[in-house]
N, C-alpha and C positions, 0 to 999 in steps of 0.2 A: 530280754533277760528277765526271768522270773525270780522274784525274791522269795527266800525261804521264810517261814513263819518266825523262826528264831531271830533272823536278821530284822524282820519287821518289829518284833517285840522289843528287841534291844534299842532300835531307833525310836520307837514310841516312848520307851522309858526315858531316854535322853531328852526328848522333846517335853515330856511331862515335867521333868525336873526343872526346866527353865520357865515353863508356862504356869506352874503353880496348880492350884486345885480346880481352876475353871478357865475355859476358853470363852472369851466374849465374841459373839458373832453378831454383826450388825445387819440383821435381816429380820423382817417382821414375822416370817413364818417359822423361824428357827429360834429355839430357846438357847441360852448359854449352855455349854456342854460341861457338866460336872465331872472332871477327870478323876477326882478323888473316889468316885463311886463306880468307876468302870474298871473292868479287868483289862489288862494290856491287849488281849486279843480283840476287844471291842473298839479299840482306838482306830481311827480311820485317817491318820495323817498321810499315809502312803497312797490313799485313793480318793481323797476329797479336798477340793479347793477350799471349801468352807472351813475345813480343819487346818489346812496348811497356811493360808494367808495370814491369820493372826500370828503364826510363828514367824513368818517373814517380817511382819511389822515389828514384832518384839526384838528380833535380831537387829533391825535397822534403827528403830526409835529408842529402845531401852538400852541395848548393848552398844549401839553406835557403829555397827559394821555395815557397809553398803552391800546390797544384794543386787546382782545384775542377772536378769532373766532374758534370754534371747534365743528364739527358736526352741530347740529341745536341749538347751544347755542352761546351767545356772552357775554363777560364780559369787562366792562370798569372799570379800577382800579384807584381810586383817591389816596387812602392811605390805610393803614392796616384796618381802620375802615369803610371806605367808598368805597363800590363796587357796581356797577350797573350790575346785571347779569340777563339774561333772556334766557329761553329755549322756542323755538317756534315749530310750525308745520313745518316750513321751516327755512333754515339758514337766509334768508333775513328778515323774520318776527322777528326772534330773534334779529338780528342786529338793526332793526328799533325800537323795544321796548326798548332795552338797550340804544340806542342813545337818544331817547326821554326822558327816565327817567333821564339820565345823564344831558341832557340840562335843564330839569325842575329844577334840583338841581343847575346847573351852572349859571343860569340867574343872 
């Protein structure tokens, strides 16, 4: 399934809202990513593990919701009645969709 640019932009904006102005990346060869200076089209949450993993950590550690990634599916559990689960063509696609659905709810 191919995502439309509009859908990607909307998701990137939701992610940017909880991540703040910078994504911290724990790698020697990569500098922190200054979100505040990027256009939404230049954000790579939907196609880069380096971008997406800090988002997963924020959801788990700062917001307190467990994220389960298994195969090509991702599940974010809020409580017994509220679960955001997505299965995708790739693991990263599944994570992206689950995160965006969760953030639409979490706003």
